[in-house]
C-alpha positions in Angstrom: 142.0 22.4 0.9 145.2 20.8 -0.4 147.4 23.6 0.9 145.8 23.4 4.3 146.2 19.6 4.4 149.8 19.9 3.4 150.4 22.5 6.1 148.9 20.1 8.8 151.1 17.3 7.6 154.2 19.5 7.8 153.3 20.5 11.3 152.8 16.9 12.2 156.2 16.0 10.9 157.9 18.9 12.8 156.3 17.7 16.1 157.2 14.1 15.4 160.8 15.1 14.7 161.1 16.8 18.1 159.4 13.9 19.8 162.0 11.5 18.3 164.7 13.8 19.5 163.3 13.7 23.0 163.3 9.9 22.9 166.8 9.8 21.6 168.1 12.4 24.2 169.2 14.8 21.5 166.6 17.6 21.8 169.2 20.0 23.3 171.2 19.8 20.1 168.4 20.5 17.8 168.5 23.5 15.4 165.7 24.8 13.3 167.4 23.9 10.1 167.9 20.2 11.3 164.3 19.8 12.2 163.2 21.3 8.9 165.5 19.0 7.0 164.1 16.0 8.8 160.6 17.1 8.2 161.3 17.8 4.5 160.5 21.4 4.5 162.3 24.8 4.4 163.5 26.3 7.7 161.1 29.2 7.1 158.2 26.8 7.2 158.9 26.1 10.8 158.1 29.7 11.7 154.9 29.5 9.8 153.6 26.9 12.3 155.4 27.9 15.5 156.4 31.2 17.0 159.8 29.9 17.9 161.8 26.8 18.8 160.6 26.9 22.4 157.0 26.8 21.3 157.6 23.8 19.1 159.4 22.0 21.9 156.5 22.8 24.3 153.9 21.3 21.9 156.1 18.3 21.1 156.6 17.6 24.9 152.9 16.9 25.1 153.4 13.6 23.2 154.7 12.2 26.5 151.3 12.8 28.1 149.5 10.5 25.7 149.7 7.3 27.8 149.3 9.2 31.1 146.1 10.9 29.7 144.6 7.6 28.7 145.4 5.8 31.9 144.2 8.8 33.9 140.8 8.9 32.0 140.3 5.2 32.3 141.0 5.4 36.1 138.3 8.2 36.4 135.8 5.9 34.8 136.8 2.9 37.0 137.5 4.3 40.5 134.5 6.0 42.0 135.7 6.6 45.6 137.0 10.1 45.6 140.0 9.5 48.0 141.0 6.4 46.1 140.7 8.3 42.8 142.8 11.2 44.1 145.7 8.8 45.3 145.4 6.6 42.2 145.6 9.7 40.0 148.9 10.6 41.8 150.2 7.1 41.3 149.6 7.3 37.6 151.2 10.8 37.4 154.3 9.6 39.3 154.6 6.5 37.2 155.0 8.6 34.0 156.6 11.7 35.5 159.5 9.8 37.1 160.1 8.0 33.8 160.8 11.4 32.2 161.3 14.0 35.0 162.9 16.5 32.6 159.8 16.7 30.5 157.1 16.5 33.2 158.9 19.1 35.5 159.1 21.5 32.6 155.5 21.0 31.5 153.9 21.2 34.9 156.2 23.6 36.8 158.4 25.6 34.4 156.0 26.6 31.7 153.3 29.2 32.5 149.7 28.1 32.7 149.1 29.7 29.4 152.0 28.0 27.6 150.9 24.6 29.0 147.3 25.0 28.0 148.1 26.3 24.5 150.6 23.4 24.0 148.1 20.8 25.1 145.3 22.2 23.0 147.5 22.6 19.9 149.0 19.1 20.2 145.6 17.3 20.6 144.1 19.2 17.8 146.7 17.6 15.6 147.0 14.2 17.3 143.6 13.7 18.9 143.3 10.9 21.4 140.5 8.4 21.2 139.8 7.2 24.7 138.1 3.7 25.0 135.3 5.3 27.1 133.6 8.7 27.3 135.7 11.0 29.4 134.1 12.1 32.7 133.6 15.7 33.6 136.4 15.4 36.2 138.9 14.9 33.4 138.1 18.2 31.8 138.2 20.0 35.1 141.7 18.8 35.9 143.8 17.6 33.0 143.3 20.5 30.7 144.3 23.1 33.4 147.9 24.3 33.4 147.8 25.3 37.0 148.9 22.2 38.8 147.9 23.4 42.2 144.4 24.2 41.0 144.2 20.8 39.3 144.9 19.1 42.6 142.5 21.4 44.5 139.6 20.4 42.3 139.8 16.9 43.5 140.4 17.9 47.1 137.5 20.2 47.1 135.3 17.3 46.2 136.7 15.5 49.2 135.8 18.4 51.3 132.2 18.5 50.0 131.9 14.9 51.1 133.1 15.7 54.7 136.4 13.8 54.3 138.6 17.0 54.9 137.8 20.7 55.4 138.0 23.2 52.6 141.0 24.8 54.4 142.6 21.3 54.3 141.9 21.1 50.6 143.8 24.3 50.0 146.7 23.2 52.2 146.9 19.7 50.7 146.9 21.0 47.1 150.0 23.1 47.8 151.8 20.5 49.8 151.1 17.5 47.4 152.3 19.4 44.3 155.3 20.8 46.2 156.3 17.2 47.2 156.1 16.0 43.6 157.9 19.1 42.4 160.8 18.6 44.9 161.2 14.9 44.2 161.1 15.4 40.4 163.5 18.4 40.6 166.0 16.3 42.6 166.0 13.6 39.8 167.0 16.4 37.4 169.6 17.9 39.6 171.1 14.5 40.5 170.9 12.3 37.4 172.2 9.3 39.4 169.1 9.3 41.6 167.2 6.1 41.8 164.0 7.2 40.1 162.0 4.2 41.2 162.8 4.8 44.8 162.2 8.6 44.4 158.8 7.8 42.9 157.9 5.5 45.8 159.1 8.0 48.4 157.1 10.8 46.7 153.9 8.7 46.8 154.6 7.7 50.4 154.9 11.4 51.4 151.7 12.3 49.6 149.8 9.4 51.1 151.1 10.1 54.6 150.3 13.8 54.4 146.7 13.1 53.3 146.2 10.6 56.1 147.5 13.0 58.7 145.1 15.7 57.3 142.1 13.3 57.2 142.8 12.0 60.7 143.2 15.4 62.2 140.0 16.6 60.6 138.0 13.6 61.8 139.5 13.7 65.3 138.4 17.3 65.6 134.8 16.3 65.5 134.0 18.1 62.2 132.0 16.0 60.0 
């Protein structure tokens, strides 16, 4: 039991060291031996817990989802209207994503679905969140999925079932919304001097406008 507990503590320290490096902007300079030294373990211990440096970085990146996760879960319990919930969910995502576009872009668009899901699972097994309220089913259907388009589609499919848009619109919107967010975030990375606050506002405006156009078109077509 003691050996197992010590192993978990070492793993925690390794993740925390990389999280600190992210916050200090020094993660690109990290070496295995440096992380091991900060965590108070041998370099070989790092490989006992993580397949490689990339895996450790992926798991540590999830620490930047903590506040987003809590806000998102609280919103799901608070906002019952599906359209408002969908747009508020995007608002919350953009708030955190544009604060750290480098991390969110990599997590949601560069990592494979499998890597994302494994990283999220591994991180929250070690650092479990304790939401103030019970998490609704919608949370598990969306947040834990590594496929960002599929996550969006789950929401939009519910809107289609309520006659707000068509199921075809749901497919279209899930691709367009995620592409909009990806493009704006990617631009913030390519052009570091980009005004992130304005980029966030423009991103949300584009998503809201697209959804309104889709809804208006569906309703005007007489399909209820």
